[in-house]
Backbone as numpy.savetxt, mean C-alpha at the origin, in Angstrom:
# Nx Ny Nz CAx CAy CAz Cx Cy Cz
-11.59 13.41 5.00 -10.86 13.81 6.32 -10.16 11.96 6.36
-9.34 12.28 7.27 -8.53 11.17 8.31 -8.14 11.03 9.59
-8.95 11.08 10.53 -8.75 10.98 11.91 -7.83 10.07 12.60
-7.12 10.41 13.22 -6.20 8.96 14.48 -6.35 9.38 15.80
-6.72 7.91 16.10 -6.94 7.76 18.13 -7.95 8.52 18.16
-9.39 8.44 17.61 -10.71 8.88 17.75 -10.63 10.01 18.42
-9.55 11.40 18.15 -9.42 12.64 18.58 -9.30 13.37 17.69
-10.31 14.46 17.88 -10.32 15.52 16.70 -8.97 16.69 16.62
-8.15 16.47 17.29 -7.15 16.83 17.59 -5.64 16.57 16.37
-6.25 15.17 15.82 -5.22 14.54 15.12 -5.91 14.31 14.06
-6.65 15.26 13.27 -7.30 15.30 11.79 -5.91 15.71 10.62
-6.14 14.72 10.08 -5.47 15.48 8.35 -6.44 15.37 7.36
-6.51 16.86 6.42 -6.99 16.66 5.42 -6.63 16.30 3.68
-7.32 15.29 3.66 -7.14 14.53 2.11 -7.49 15.64 1.15
-6.58 16.35 0.77 -6.67 17.30 -0.95 -6.78 16.38 -2.07
-5.58 15.04 -1.43 -5.28 14.15 -2.73 -5.55 12.80 -2.55
-5.47 11.66 -2.84 -5.39 10.52 -2.01 -4.01 9.58 -1.44
-3.39 10.94 -1.44 -2.07 10.46 -0.81 -1.91 11.78 0.61
-1.20 10.80 1.91 -0.26 11.92 2.68 0.58 11.03 3.20
1.33 12.06 3.18 3.00 11.39 4.05 3.08 11.86 5.39
3.36 11.09 5.82 3.90 11.19 7.89 4.74 11.25 7.71
5.72 12.34 7.97 6.88 12.03 8.59 6.82 11.90 9.89
7.89 10.68 10.36 8.41 10.68 12.19 9.24 10.10 12.04
9.90 10.50 13.16 11.49 10.16 13.37 11.64 8.30 13.60
10.87 7.79 14.04 10.60 6.33 13.81 9.13 5.72 13.40
9.23 5.13 12.29 7.74 4.20 11.53 6.83 3.29 12.27
8.03 2.52 12.88 7.68 1.11 13.65 7.08 1.73 14.85
7.65 2.64 15.91 6.64 3.15 16.69 5.74 3.54 16.75
5.41 4.46 15.31 4.48 4.92 15.02 3.22 3.76 14.81
3.48 2.61 14.26 2.74 1.90 13.87 2.45 0.93 15.57
3.24 1.15 16.16 3.14 0.23 17.71 2.26 1.13 18.14
2.17 2.69 18.12 1.28 3.58 19.00 -0.18 3.19 18.51
0.00 3.02 17.18 -1.49 2.72 16.13 -2.12 1.06 17.32
-1.61 0.04 17.38 -1.80 -1.41 17.45 -2.26 -1.19 18.67
-1.41 -0.10 20.02 -1.41 -0.54 21.07 -2.80 0.84 21.28
-3.67 1.77 20.87 -4.31 2.16 20.94 -5.39 1.82 20.89
-5.41 0.73 19.88 -6.55 -0.54 19.70 -7.12 -0.92 20.76
-5.78 -1.87 20.80 -5.53 -2.72 22.25 -5.80 -2.27 23.68
-6.03 -0.83 23.72 -5.82 -0.51 25.15 -7.47 -0.15 25.48
-7.57 1.13 23.95 -9.11 1.77 23.81 -10.26 0.44 23.37
-9.74 -0.29 23.21 -10.91 -1.59 22.56 -11.74 -1.06 21.23
-10.91 0.17 20.42 -11.50 0.77 19.17 -10.55 0.98 18.22
-11.42 1.63 17.16 -10.97 1.28 15.73 -9.69 2.81 16.23
-8.59 2.59 15.33 -7.54 3.67 15.74 -7.96 4.55 14.44
-8.56 4.50 13.23 -9.00 5.23 11.58 -10.39 5.11 11.89
-10.42 6.68 11.64 -11.76 7.16 10.91 -11.33 8.08 9.45
-12.10 6.99 8.58 -11.56 7.85 7.20 -13.27 8.16 6.57
-13.41 9.47 6.41 -14.79 9.83 5.63 -15.82 9.33 6.52
-15.88 9.92 8.14 -17.04 9.03 8.66 -16.61 7.48 9.08
-15.95 6.72 8.11 -15.90 5.04 8.52 -14.92 4.71 9.52
-15.00 3.99 10.15 -13.91 3.49 11.25 -13.07 2.45 10.41
-12.00 2.54 10.59 -10.94 1.05 10.32 -9.86 0.75 10.86
-9.96 -0.84 11.32 -9.01 -1.14 12.14 -7.51 -1.13 11.72
-6.74 -0.63 12.43 -5.24 -1.12 11.62 -5.13 -2.38 11.56
-5.60 -3.38 11.89 -5.84 -4.72 11.50 -5.90 -4.93 10.10
-7.41 -3.74 9.64 -8.13 -4.19 8.63 -7.15 -3.22 7.20
-5.76 -2.74 7.83 -5.52 -1.77 6.90 -4.38 -2.77 5.89
-4.08 -2.54 4.43 -3.10 -3.11 4.18 -1.56 -2.34 4.44
-0.77 -3.29 4.59 0.63 -2.78 5.20 1.66 -3.12 4.26
2.36 -2.33 3.37 3.63 -3.17 2.41 4.69 -2.35 3.22
5.86 -2.99 3.39 6.83 -2.41 4.26 7.85 -3.11 2.96
9.34 -2.90 3.26 10.77 -3.37 2.62 10.48 -4.96 2.97
9.87 -5.40 4.13 9.92 -6.87 3.91 8.34 -8.18 3.73
7.75 -6.79 3.00 6.86 -8.01 2.36 6.79 -8.38 1.34
6.43 -9.73 1.09 6.42 -10.70 0.34 5.68 -10.29 -0.72
6.19 -10.95 -1.62 5.04 -10.47 -3.24 3.71 -11.93 -2.99
4.19 -12.93 -2.30 3.13 -13.74 -2.12 2.06 -13.90 -1.24
2.37 -12.33 -0.42 1.54 -11.88 0.75 0.20 -11.81 -0.14
0.40 -11.19 -1.70 -0.56 -10.32 -2.21 -1.48 -11.76 -3.47
-0.16 -12.82 -3.61 -0.77 -13.81 -4.62 -0.64 -15.26 -4.12
-1.63 -15.79 -4.24 -1.75 -17.32 -3.87 -2.53 -17.93 -5.60
-2.87 -19.11 -4.69 -3.06 -20.36 -6.03 -4.25 -20.39 -5.51
-4.92 -19.79 -4.77 -6.34 -19.84 -4.36 -7.35 -19.56 -5.35
-8.68 -20.06 -5.83 -9.14 -19.38 -7.18 -9.83 -18.15 -7.10
-9.69 -17.95 -5.43 -10.71 -16.40 -5.55 -9.65 -15.15 -5.58
-8.10 -15.77 -5.78 -6.99 -14.85 -5.62 -6.86 -14.71 -7.30
-5.94 -13.49 -7.89 -5.92 -13.18 -8.61 -5.01 -14.03 -9.45
-4.27 -14.54 -8.87 -3.30 -15.00 -9.69 -4.03 -16.94 -10.48
-4.74 -17.83 -9.08 -5.45 -18.40 -9.30 -6.75 -18.14 -10.29
-7.02 -17.56 -9.85 -8.48 -16.84 -11.16 -7.67 -17.05 -12.44
-6.74 -15.96 -12.77 -5.91 -16.18 -13.89 -5.90 -17.31 -14.71
-5.06 -18.22 -13.62 -4.76 -19.52 -14.45 -5.70 -20.59 -15.15
-6.73 -20.25 -14.11 -8.38 -21.22 -14.80 -9.01 -20.10 -15.77
-8.75 -19.39 -16.06 -9.39 -18.43 -16.91 -8.49 -18.59 -18.16
-7.41 -18.85 -17.96 -6.42 -18.75 -19.27 -6.73 -19.60 -20.12
-6.80 -19.02 -21.61 -7.09 -19.99 -22.64 -6.65 -21.07 -23.21
-5.49 -21.52 -22.53 -4.62 -22.84 -22.47 -4.87 -23.98 -21.20
-5.53 -23.39 -20.40 -5.69 -24.30 -19.29 -6.97 -24.84 -19.96
-7.78 -24.60 -20.01 -9.05 -25.87 -20.81 -8.58 -26.67 -21.47
-7.37 -26.35 -22.35 -6.59 -27.42 -23.45 -5.28 -27.72 -23.32
-5.45 -28.08 -21.58 -4.22 -29.02 -21.13 -4.75 -30.14 -20.84
-3.65 -31.04 -21.01 -3.89 -32.71 -20.97 -4.83 -33.05 -19.72
-5.00 -32.29 -18.42 -5.79 -32.88 -17.58 -6.89 -32.90 -17.85
-7.42 -32.21 -19.22 -8.76 -32.18 -19.71 -9.22 -32.97 -20.55
-7.73 -33.11 -21.42 -8.27 -33.70 -22.74 -7.43 -35.28 -22.88
-7.60 -36.11 -22.42 -6.25 -37.17 -21.84 -7.31 -38.44 -21.73
-6.90 -38.94 -22.85 -7.98 -40.32 -23.41 -7.25 -40.66 -22.55
-5.91 -41.16 -21.76 -5.49 -41.96 -20.91 -6.27 -42.07 -19.84
-6.83 -41.30 -19.09 -7.67 -41.22 -17.96 -8.80 -41.99 -17.80
-9.35 -41.72 -19.28 -10.60 -42.10 -19.65 -10.41 -43.34 -19.82
-9.64 -44.07 -20.37 -9.02 -45.11 -20.13 -9.00 -46.23 -18.71
-8.26 -45.39 -17.97 -8.39 -45.80 -16.50 -9.53 -45.95 -16.15
-10.28 -44.94 -15.81 -11.85 -44.80 -15.24 -12.88 -45.81 -16.08
-12.92 -46.18 -17.33 -13.86 -47.33 -17.66 -13.29 -48.26 -17.35
-11.89 -48.50 -16.91 -11.10 -50.02 -17.24 -12.00 -50.71 -15.52
-11.46 -49.32 -14.57 -12.11 -49.46 -13.24 -13.30 -49.92 -13.23
-14.38 -49.19 -13.70 -15.60 -49.54 -13.67 -16.02 -50.84 -14.58
-15.56 -50.86 -15.33 -15.80 -52.68 -15.88 -15.84 -53.41 -15.12
-14.19 -53.58 -14.03 -14.07 -54.15 -13.41 -14.79 -54.25 -12.05
-15.56 -53.35 -11.68 -16.74 -53.12 -10.80 -18.30 -53.55 -11.14
-18.24 -53.58 -12.43 -19.71 -53.69 -13.19 -20.78 -52.58 -12.90
-20.69 -51.34 -12.59 -21.33 -50.55 -12.45 -20.21 -48.78 -12.84
-20.56 -48.00 -13.00 -19.88 -46.79 -13.67 -19.97 -46.05 -11.97
-18.87 -46.40 -10.98 -18.81 -46.20 -9.50 -17.62 -44.72 -9.81
-16.24 -45.08 -10.46 -15.19 -43.91 -10.80 -15.51 -42.95 -11.42
-15.33 -41.30 -11.49 -15.72 -40.56 -12.28 -14.29 -39.86 -12.33
-14.37 -39.17 -13.42 -13.17 -38.28 -14.11 -13.67 -36.90 -14.03
-13.21 -36.04 -13.12 -13.73 -34.81 -12.63 -12.63 -34.38 -12.18
-12.41 -33.01 -12.66 -11.64 -31.66 -12.70 -11.58 -31.21 -11.22
-11.20 -30.88 -9.59 -11.23 -29.77 -9.01 -9.86 -29.08 -9.22
-10.58 -27.67 -9.79 -9.29 -26.62 -10.06 -8.69 -26.58 -8.83
-9.05 -25.97 -8.23 -8.56 -25.51 -6.77 -6.77 -26.67 -6.11
-7.56 -27.90 -6.07 -7.05 -29.13 -5.74 -5.55 -28.88 -6.81
-6.30 -29.07 -8.07 -5.13 -29.15 -9.36 -4.50 -28.01 -9.25
-4.87 -26.70 -9.46 -3.65 -25.95 -9.30 -2.79 -26.01 -8.39
-2.87 -26.49 -7.05 -2.33 -25.93 -6.09 -1.06 -27.66 -6.21
-2.04 -28.33 -6.79 -1.06 -29.73 -7.03 0.37 -29.13 -8.19
-0.28 -28.98 -9.49 0.62 -28.47 -10.70 1.82 -27.49 -10.39
1.25 -26.12 -9.73 1.83 -24.80 -9.47 2.25 -24.75 -8.48
3.62 -23.86 -8.06 4.04 -23.14 -6.99 4.82 -21.75 -7.36
4.84 -21.32 -6.16 5.35 -19.60 -6.28 6.43 -19.59 -5.03
6.62 -18.99 -5.67 8.58 -18.15 -5.12 7.97 -17.51 -3.76
8.09 -18.08 -2.98 7.63 -17.46 -1.63 8.65 -16.38 -0.65
9.81 -16.17 -1.24 10.81 -15.61 -0.52 11.05 -14.76 -1.54
10.39 -13.91 -2.29 10.82 -12.72 -3.40 10.08 -11.44 -2.21
10.55 -10.73 -2.24 10.30 -9.25 -1.55 9.52 -8.58 -2.28
8.71 -7.52 -1.82 8.34 -5.89 -2.92 9.26 -5.15 -3.13
9.41 -4.96 -4.36 10.80 -3.91 -4.49 10.53 -3.30 -5.60
11.77 -2.42 -5.74 11.23 -1.34 -6.92 11.05 -1.79 -8.37
11.62 -3.45 -8.15 11.43 -3.65 -9.74 9.87 -4.42 -9.96
9.52 -4.89 -9.06 7.80 -5.32 -8.67 6.93 -4.95 -8.29
7.25 -3.53 -7.97 5.82 -2.84 -7.04 5.13 -2.28 -8.06
5.25 -1.98 -9.28 4.45 -1.36 -10.41 3.45 -2.55 -10.72
4.48 -4.09 -10.86 3.37 -4.21 -11.54 2.51 -4.93 -10.25
2.72 -5.22 -9.14 1.46 -5.57 -7.81 0.31 -4.55 -7.72
0.90 -2.66 -8.24 0.22 -1.80 -7.96 -1.01 -2.33 -8.81
-0.41 -2.32 -10.19 -1.48 -2.22 -11.43 -2.23 -3.51 -11.38
-2.29 -4.69 -10.91 -2.86 -5.92 -10.74 -3.95 -5.82 -9.45
-2.95 -4.80 -8.35 -4.03 -5.64 -7.13 -4.72 -4.03 -6.77
-4.40 -3.12 -6.80 -4.87 -2.26 -6.26 -6.07 -1.41 -7.41
-5.89 -2.04 -8.36 -7.13 -1.31 -9.69 -8.03 -2.03 -8.99
-8.42 -3.09 -8.47 -9.37 -4.07 -8.26 -10.19 -3.77 -6.74
-9.15 -2.85 -6.32 -9.51 -2.47 -4.77 -10.31 -1.40 -4.32
-11.30 -1.15 -3.82 -12.13 -0.02 -3.71 -12.32 0.55 -1.88
-12.13 1.82 -1.73 -12.04 2.36 -0.51 -11.54 1.58 0.46
-9.82 1.44 0.54 -9.36 0.77 1.31 -8.38 1.84 1.61
-7.47 1.51 2.97 -6.56 2.41 3.22 -5.29 1.41 3.36
-4.50 2.09 2.49 -2.93 1.04 2.24 -1.64 2.47 2.76
-1.29 1.32 3.69 -0.01 2.08 4.29 1.00 1.75 3.84
2.34 2.65 2.78 3.31 2.52 2.25 4.36 2.91 3.78
5.50 1.40 4.10 6.11 1.96 5.01 7.89 1.99 4.25
8.52 3.21 4.19 9.55 3.10 4.52 10.19 2.85 2.99
9.11 3.17 2.04 9.12 2.95 0.43 10.03 3.55 -0.05
11.23 3.74 -0.39 12.05 5.60 -0.84 11.56 5.09 -2.24
11.40 3.95 -3.25 11.17 4.31 -4.82 10.02 4.49 -4.67
9.32 4.82 -3.95 7.38 5.10 -4.22 7.24 6.59 -5.22
6.61 6.71 -6.33 6.35 7.39 -7.09 4.98 8.22 -6.81
4.87 9.51 -6.92 3.51 9.63 -5.94 2.65 9.81 -7.26
3.16 9.88 -8.56 2.66 10.05 -9.96 1.63 8.49 -9.95
2.06 7.74 -9.64 1.65 6.09 -9.80 1.07 5.80 -8.95
0.37 6.76 -7.67 -0.50 6.31 -6.81 -1.82 7.19 -7.48
-1.52 8.30 -7.63 -2.69 9.15 -7.75 -3.79 8.48 -8.88
-3.37 7.84 -9.46 -4.70 7.54 -10.41 -5.62 6.67 -9.91
-5.17 5.73 -8.56 -5.71 4.84 -7.77 -6.80 5.89 -6.79
-7.75 6.85 -7.26 -8.45 7.48 -6.37 -9.29 7.02 -5.36
-9.76 5.51 -5.73 -10.45 5.30 -4.56 -9.75 4.44 -3.30
-8.71 4.47 -3.32 -8.14 4.22 -2.26 -7.31 5.48 -1.41
-7.04 5.25 -0.48 -5.98 6.36 0.13 -4.93 5.24 0.98
-3.63 7.15 0.19 -2.23 6.07 1.15 -2.09 7.02 1.64
-1.49 5.98 2.70 -0.38 6.66 3.83 0.94 6.36 3.78
1.91 7.45 3.41 3.23 7.14 3.27 4.07 7.24 4.32
4.79 6.48 5.09 5.52 6.76 6.40 6.67 7.08 5.74
7.61 7.40 6.23 8.97 8.26 6.25 9.07 8.77 7.48
10.63 8.58 7.28 11.32 10.02 8.11 11.98 10.91 7.66
11.65 10.90 6.48 12.38 12.10 6.22 11.30 12.22 4.25
10.30 13.35 4.44 9.78 13.42 3.17 10.22 13.61 1.78
11.06 14.25 2.04 11.71 14.88 0.95 12.29 13.99 -0.24
12.23 12.49 0.29 12.59 11.38 -0.60 11.32 11.86 -1.73
10.03 12.29 -1.23 8.78 12.17 -1.94 8.98 13.16 -2.78
9.10 14.29 -2.48 8.62 15.64 -2.99 9.25 16.57 -3.05
9.21 17.75 -4.29 10.35 18.41 -4.57 9.78 20.07 -4.55
8.30 19.93 -5.23 8.29 21.34 -4.94 7.41 21.83 -3.91
6.94 23.03 -3.71 6.67 23.73 -3.02 4.72 23.60 -2.73
4.36 23.20 -3.93 2.93 23.01 -3.88 2.77 21.57 -3.45
3.64 21.10 -3.23 3.05 19.52 -2.91 3.43 19.22 -1.31
3.97 20.69 -0.36 3.95 20.46 1.05 2.87 20.37 1.84
1.25 20.23 1.26 -0.06 20.01 1.35 -0.42 18.71 1.62
0.78 17.74 1.12 0.91 16.32 1.37 1.14 15.64 2.40
1.64 17.09 3.08 2.92 16.67 4.48 2.00 16.32 5.50
2.05 15.76 6.32 1.40 15.52 8.12 3.19 15.22 8.75
3.45 15.32 9.97 4.23 15.12 11.06 3.78 14.60 12.16
4.25 13.43 12.87 3.88 12.55 13.99 4.98 12.53 14.80
4.43 13.31 16.25 5.36 12.75 17.62 4.54 12.44 18.37
4.81 11.98 19.37 4.09 11.41 20.47 2.68 11.33 20.46
1.86 10.39 19.53 0.79 10.64 19.53 0.19 11.41 19.28
0.43 12.68 18.61 -0.21 14.10 17.89 0.61 13.96 16.54
-0.40 14.10 15.38 -0.65 14.89 14.17 -0.59 16.00 13.54
0.04 16.20 13.26 0.01 17.85 12.95 0.22 17.86 11.37
-1.07 18.64 10.68 -1.01 18.47 9.30 -0.57 19.69 8.55
0.05 19.76 7.50 0.23 21.45 6.86 -0.74 21.53 5.88
-1.81 21.82 6.20 -2.85 22.63 5.98 -2.97 23.38 4.65
-1.97 24.36 4.43 -1.57 25.56 3.81 -0.25 25.70 3.94
0.42 25.76 2.29 1.70 25.47 2.25 2.24 27.14 2.10
1.02 28.16 2.52 1.78 29.19 2.23 2.61 29.81 3.22
2.36 29.53 4.73 3.21 30.26 6.07 4.76 29.79 5.85
4.63 28.17 5.14 6.18 27.56 5.29 6.68 28.43 3.71
6.03 28.73 2.28 6.21 29.77 1.45 7.11 31.03 2.15
6.19 31.57 2.76 6.67 32.69 3.64 8.03 32.67 4.24
7.47 31.55 4.99 9.47 31.38 5.60 10.45 31.26 4.72
10.50 30.51 3.85 11.69 30.45 3.07 11.65 31.59 1.88
10.59 32.53 1.94 10.86 33.90 1.12 11.61 34.70 1.77
11.75 34.66 3.41 12.11 35.40 4.33 13.77 35.03 4.22
14.03 33.97 4.29 15.31 33.58 4.02 16.14 33.93 3.00
15.18 33.31 1.75 15.66 34.00 0.71 15.88 35.36 -0.11
14.93 36.00 1.03 14.73 37.54 0.44 13.94 37.82 -0.62
13.06 36.74 -1.54 12.76 36.70 -2.50 11.61 35.71 -3.12
10.40 36.33 -3.82 8.88 35.71 -3.78 9.79 34.10 -4.29
8.53 33.56 -3.96 8.53 31.98 -4.00 7.22 31.81 -4.71
7.58 31.01 -6.07 6.49 30.46 -6.53 5.94 29.06 -6.13
4.64 28.62 -5.89 4.47 27.23 -5.15 5.03 26.19 -6.07
4.99 26.24 -7.22 5.58 25.45 -8.14 6.75 25.70 -8.18
7.47 26.33 -7.84 8.92 26.43 -7.72 9.45 25.05 -6.84
11.20 24.80 -7.56 11.55 23.25 -6.82 11.69 24.10 -5.78
11.79 23.07 -4.51 12.05 23.62 -3.11 13.73 23.95 -3.08
14.45 22.59 -3.51 15.95 22.59 -3.88 16.31 22.42 -5.19
17.55 22.70 -5.47 18.34 22.60 -6.70 19.59 21.56 -6.83
20.04 21.39 -5.84 20.91 20.74 -5.72 21.28 19.91 -4.22
21.73 18.87 -4.28 22.18 18.29 -2.66 22.24 19.03 -1.80
23.46 20.00 -2.20 23.39 20.90 -1.41 21.96 22.18 -0.90
21.57 22.49 -1.26 20.47 22.97 -1.57 19.32 22.17 -0.26
19.55 21.11 -0.56 18.44 20.19 -0.36 18.42 20.41 1.50
19.64 19.64 1.71 20.61 19.58 3.13 20.11 20.93 3.61
20.55 22.33 3.20 19.80 23.29 3.99 18.82 23.39 4.20
17.49 22.97 3.08 16.20 22.83 3.26 15.92 21.78 4.69
16.16 20.68 4.18 15.80 19.64 5.59 16.55 20.41 7.41
17.32 21.26 7.07 17.82 21.59 8.13 16.27 22.97 8.93
15.99 23.55 7.67 14.64 24.37 7.56 13.91 23.60 8.60
13.36 22.81 7.21 12.16 22.10 7.82 12.26 21.59 9.21
13.30 21.10 9.79 13.32 20.50 11.18 13.00 21.53 12.13
13.45 22.50 12.13 12.84 23.82 13.17 11.33 24.29 12.38
11.05 23.93 11.45 9.18 24.53 11.49 8.88 23.40 12.10
9.33 21.84 11.63 8.49 20.61 12.23 8.46 20.93 13.82
9.82 21.15 14.33 9.98 21.51 15.61 9.15 22.31 16.46
8.62 23.54 15.78 8.06 24.67 16.38 6.96 23.83 16.80
6.11 23.15 15.84 4.77 22.27 15.72 4.75 21.77 16.74
5.63 21.11 17.66 5.34 20.30 18.84 6.20 20.99 19.99
6.23 22.25 20.11 6.56 22.78 21.27 5.08 22.77 22.12
């Protein structure tokens, strides 16, 4: 379970590692999280009995840069991949007779071995390589990012904000991670009635969780005057989608009365 604002009324069930939170303004939702921690002096999340600060959460939005995750530090995946590449040790920096001659020449003039030929990987990598710092995370590079970064993370809370291109099946396999998808329209991510239990709604520091999709299915059965299988598509056309979104708005509004 995931609790918000240290409030038992703001708990969502995690039946998978994904929870989609629909709210009118995702920026204001994040602002409420930061404001709570500032005013209460307490961490805003509690995940499986462990408190987590919003400052320790990984946030990815349409303005997040690829370089926020990849750097030339040897402790980062990118830097580590360079120094462990089979061609790195074979490069001219490690097998350069001219540099050996320079060292020998200087030490000969000094009369003793004073100058050494040593490779500092950290400094050398930063002197040789650079990264593009203006590339944003997008639908074309997101999957590569998660395959590299998420596969090494453990028990981390990750917020994906307004990323319309997210595919849930790409996230389910990272079972040790918990993903919060923030959006103003949950129908961008789900299409079946069975997926409704992935949804929560947020308004005015209140989180309402869809614990059971059956009441919503009954609601639509009454409208259609026919039974609905939970694996059935919620809509089959853009026209049906618009009608369904209007019905979902009515349902969501009733939650906050």
